[in-house]
N, C-alpha and C positions, 0 to 999 in steps of 0.2 A: 300894635302887634299884641296878641293874644297867647297863651300859653300852649291849647291844643286842636288840633282840628283834626277829625274822626269824617274820612270821607268815602264816598264809595259803594255804601252799604245799601239794601233796602229798610226805612224807618220804620218803625212802628210807633208812633209819637205819644197815644191814647190820649192830645187834644182832644178838645169839643166830647161827640160823646157816642163818637163811632171808634177806634181804632187809629186814626190820623196816619193812616198812611202815605208816603213819600218814596217815590220810585227816585234810585238812584241820587240818595238824598247825605248832606251834611249837617255837620255840628260843629261849632266851635265853642271852647272850654278856656276859661279865666276863672285863675285862683278856685277851682273847683267847683264852677256856678258856669252854667251853662248860657252865654251870649249870643248866640241865634244859632239857627234850625233853619230847616226849608233845603230847596232844590240847591244840588253841589255847586253846579256854575254860579249861581245867585248867590253861594255864601263864598265859594274860592274869590268872590272878585273883592269884598267885603275889605279884607284884611288879610295878613302873613304873620303865621299862627310860628311860633318855635322848634314846633314839634306835629309832625305829621303820624296820622295813623291810615292804613288803608284797611278801610273794611270792604272792600271787592266780593262778594261769595257769601256775605254774611246779613240776616236780619239784624237788624241793632233795633233797641228795645230798653224799653225801661228794665230796672233789676225785680227780679221779682220779689214780692212781698211774705215774708213769714211772719204772720199777726199774731200768734200764739204757740208758743210751744215751752219745753219743758225739759231744756237744755242739757243741764246734770242726770236726766234720766237715762243718758244714752249707754249708763252703767247696765242697763237690764232690758238691752235693746231683745224686743221678742220673750220675751218674760211675762206677759201678760194679755195670752189667748187664748179663746175656745176655753173660757171658763169664767160661770157663773157663781154668785156677783165678784166682778174683775178686781176689784177695788180691797173685796177681804178675801178673798180667797187666792186672792198672786202678789198684786204691787206691793201691797200693804205692807202684809208680813215679810214679804223679799225685798224690797227697796228701802224697807227702816234697816238694813246691815250695810247698806253704802257708807261708806270712807269718807268723811266727812274732805279730808284732805288731798283726794284724789279728785271733788269735783271740778275742779277750772279744768284740771284735765279731757273729761268727760265733754265739757261744753264746749270747747275745744274742736274736739271731734264731731261732734255735732253740725257748729260752724259752717268747718271744712266740709262735711257733705252736703252742705247747703248754698256755699259757695262754688263747690263746683257744678254744681246744676241750677245755676242762674241767680240764686237770692243773694242780694244784697241790703235788704233789712230784716229784722228777724225783733220778733215782739215776746222778749225771754221775759218766763213767768218762774223763776225758780229763787232755790237759795241754798247756800250765802251767797248773793249776787254782789254783795261787796268785794268777795272772792271772783265769781265770775264774770266781775267785769271785767279784770283785768284779760280775759279769755277774747273778749270782743276787741278791746283796743289794740290784739296782738296780733290779730288776723286781720284789722281792720274794716270789718262791716258796721253797718249803722245798727243802731239798736234802741229801740224804747222798751226799758225791763220796768220789771219791780221784783220783790222781793216773795211777798206773799203773806199775809197777815188772817190768822186763823187760829182759833182756839180748841182746836179738834190737836190731841195730844197721844198719837200712836204709842209713846212708852206707855201709859198707862192703861193699853189694850187686855192685859192679863188681870190685871186688876178689873177691869168695866168685864170683862167674861167672870168671874167669881161674881160678882157684884148682879150679875141675871143677864146683860148682855148680851145680845146673840149677832153673828153679822145679818144686817141688812137693816140691822134698827139704828132711829137716831140712835146717834153717839152723845154721850158725856161732852160737856163743854169748860176747857178748861181757863178762867179769864185773867188768873196771872198770867199763860203760854201767849194768850189775845197783846195785853199791854208789851209784853218784850217783842212782838213780830211786829208790832205798831212803832214801839220804839226803832226798832233794826228799821225802820222802812224809812221813817224819818231822815234816819241818820246816814241810808243809803242817798235819797233825796238831797240833802246838804254837802254831800263828798262830792253824787256823778253827776248832780241834773245838768248839763246843758257841756259838758265836760269835751273840748277838740273845737267847740266854735258849733256846739248843738248836737256833733252825731250820734253821741250819749242822750239820753232824756231818759228822765226819771218817771213812770206814775204809778199809784197806788193798788194795788192788788187784794184787797178783799177775797178769800178764795170762795165761799159761797156761801147762800142763802141758809145750810143748813151747820157749816160749819165753825158760822159765828153767830154772837146773841145780838135782839134787833141792838141795842147798847154799844154795842160794838161797831157794827154797820155803819150806824148813823156817827161814831166817832171817826170812823175812815173816811166816811164822805166828808165831812167837816173839816178835818185836817188836808184831805184833797183840794177842797173848794177854796182852803188859804192859799194855796199853794197854784193856782189855773189847773192843776196837773187831775187825767181824769183817773175813773174809777176801772179796773182791768177783772172783772168779776166771770168765775165760773157761772152759771145762770141756766137753770133746765135740765139741769145734764143725765140725770137717772131719776128713773120712780122714789129711788131712798133719797132724794133730793124735796121733791115732794111731800113725800109720807113724812118728813120731820117736819116742813112746815105747817104743814094740817096739824100735826099733833102739838107743834106749839104753838101756833098762832090763829088755828081755825081758816087755813089758807092754803091754795098751791103756790108754788114757787115764787111764779111772775105775780099773781096779785097782788101777795103777801109784796114783795120786794113795792109794788107802786102803790101799796097802802101805805109803808111811809117813807116814800119819796125818793125809794134809789133810782126808777125808771125815769133816764131825765137823759139831756144833750150830753151830758160828760160820764154816760155808761157804756161802755165797753162791755156788751151781750155776747159771754163765749156759748157755743151751743146749742141751748135753745130744742135740746133733743127729744125734752117731752112733753111739748108745751100743744096746747088747741088749735087750731087755726084762730082764733079769739086773740087767745095770748100773743102771738105772732107777730098779727095788728098791733097791737096794744103797744109791743114795745117798740116797735117801727115807729109809731103814732107820736109815743114819747124824745122821739128825735135821735134816743140811743141805737148805737152800730150795731151790727152782728159780725161777729168769726165763727167762721165753718171749717169743722175738723172733720170734713165726710167719714176719712179713710180709720182715721180711728175709734170715733162713734161707733162707725160699718161696721169694726171689727168685731172690739172692747163688746158692744149692746146690741150688733143689726138692728140700729135704727139709722135712718138718715134725717141729719139736721136739716129744718126746713128753710135752709136757704133761698130756692125759687119762691117759696110764699114770702117771706122777707123784700124782695124784689119784687116784687108783686106791687106789697104794702108801700112803696117807696121809700127802704130804708137801703142804707149802706151794709153794703155784705165784702169781707174780707177772707180771704183763707189762713191755716195754721196747719201744722203738721202734728200738734197737739204734744205728746210723750211719745217714743220711741219705744219701750216695753210693748208697750200694744197697738204701733204703727206701723212700727219694723225699720222707718225712715223718715229722714227732713226732705223730702221734696218737692216742690210746690208745684211742678208739671203733675206729680200721680197726683195731687191734687184736684188739679185742672179737671182733669180726663173722668175723675171718680165724681166731682161733682157734675159734669158735664152727661153720664151715662148713664149715673144711678138719676138721676132728676128723669131721665127718657124714657128709664124701665119703668120705675113706678109710677107713672103719670100714664105709661103708653103712649105719647105721645113724644112724637121727634121732632118737634120745632122747640121744646119747654130748654132753657138755660143753652145758650148756643154761644157757640164756639166763640165768639166775641165779647156780650157781655160775663164769659167765664175768664178771659185772656184778661179783661177791663177788673174784675174780681182781684187777682194775680196780682196784679198792679195797683191802678190806682185808686181800684177801691181799698186795698188791705191799706194803704196808704192813711188812705181816709179816716178808714177805721179807727187805730192809733194817732190821730189827731196831724200828723204830720204831712198831711197832702199839698198841702200848701209849699213841701220842699221837698216829697219826692213824688215817684211813680207815674210821670207824664216829663215828656222831654219836652219842656219848654222853655221858652227866655226868664232867669231869676230863679229856675229851678236848681240844686243840687245835680252835680251828675253824674247822677248811679244809675248804671246800664251796661248791658250784658251786649255780647254780639252771640248768634247763634248760627254757626256755618250751614249755610243752604248748597251746600255743591255736593252734600253726602244723604243717604236714607237717616232719616225717614221725611227729611227735609225736601229732598228733589227728588224730583224735578220742581223750579220753582215756575208756578205758572202765572202770568200776568192777565194777559186775556182770553177769552170776554172775560172771563170772572179769574179772579184770585184764586190763590190754594194757602197760603201761610197759613193765615188766622187757625185755618184748622187744623193744617198739619203741626203748629203750635201743640196744640189742647188734644189731640188724638192720638199721636203719634211718638211725638218730641221726647224724649226720658229725659234729659237737660245734658248727656253723654255729649252733642254737642256746640255744649255751652263753650266755647273758646277764650272768650274773657271777659272778666269782670269788674268793674271799675265804680268805685266810693270814692265823692266829693273827688273825682277828678284825677285821684290815685287807681292806679293796676291793685290789684289784689289779687288775681288769677290772674293766667295767659297760660293759654297753649296746655293744661296741665299742672301747669306747677304755679304754686301759693307762693307769692313773693317778697313775703314778710314775714314767715314762719319756715320752721323746718320739717319738713314732714317725714323724713326718716327716723328721725328722733322723737317723736309723737308716736308713731307708731309701734315703737319700741314702749315706750310709758304706757304706753295702750295695751300692751300684749302683760306688761307688768301687773297694771292695776286691775284687770280684768284677773288674773291667779290672784290676786290680794282679798277680789273682794268672793271671790266663786269659793276661798278656802273659808272664808267669815259665813259667809249663807250655810254653809256644808257642814260648819261645829254647832249649828242650833238644831237642835232634833226636833224642834218645835213644825218645821216645813214640813217635815216626811213627809205626813198625810196630804199635803197639799192639794188641789187635783193636777195642775200644771206639773209638780214631782211624779207622778204616778201617769200622769201623759209619757214620760222620760222612761219611766220604770219599765212601761210595758210595748217602748217600744216604737211607740207612736209620736212621740216628737225624737 
């Protein structure tokens, strides 16, 4: 006898190199792991479950993977858009007022959004993760986390300006801060890696090639490799980064990282927004994985990251939502549609980035990019029961057409928004069902969010230095 039988829905398993469709399928789950998957009649004949879940009328598929997000930045949702440069003209000076004690609440808000829209795994890159991790534990999501190692100290910004620095120029580096943030990362790993039978995993997050000295980048790599942990690195995110590495080392970001041995199989390269085709091919050839945040980079920089090129070069691609000040949402359905549509428009070719390929990137691709493709991302025997139900009886999923051609995958990618997600399960435990979170109090959280937003905006408004920021001026002129 096993714990749970899910039966009656159409399965998208992601097994093999396609979407692994099974009509009227079933999944057997025991101790949080998948022990059988296949046609309903075949699985139901094997053994008796303790619990049955009817998935009739639903698409049952692997949970989505948000492979790169800054969860606590939800405090400033929509506050870093239509300005340039976005980091210096909005995000940096506004978000430095974030109240650290409220950070776990903002992380929980981001996770609630993702979970309700079908995300089961989050690649969270945020500070202070030793506190934020409790939000991941509370809601029941799977997480691959890092805190971020940096030598960029925003607290010194006024002194930089006094010394002649201007926004857009390479920032001065603070070695003491680098050592401190690396120590935080090591402590995070020691405390939380492997928590709850591996539901929580810790990797290392050197922030970017221009936020760290060569010595510190190599030190982070050394510490990560001692522990068999991956590096989660913002890579060639914008022109600022290439400018800084050229000034300091005479090379653009990707060639510089290659020259010091950072481009390797244990690297998760996020963005690759300002790369040449040759640089993209180099990253893929070295075995690094790519995470593409198309909506975020499109909004803040007007650029489409090269996910299509990376896939064509044989690389692994996952999707991330990045940060909601510049992306507005943590919704992987939105990322799927954006990646598929933007690539078609840019190339003027309707055949590139097909829906099946995009759906794989949002599931098994993201899991593989984070280094947990052996555990999640597809519905296969021996993997964790991380899955979602999508109601296919109502628009935009209805009607379901199976013959002579299926419409399920195109509708998931081009039409579904996540509103039809009716169940979210992680490691065999239901964490969201029919609009209700099973492990947290939604009403209490909403009230806490309203109170925290007031504290944050009061603090920002008290800083006279923000009055001339472009994002503030847009509001004063009635355009925001």
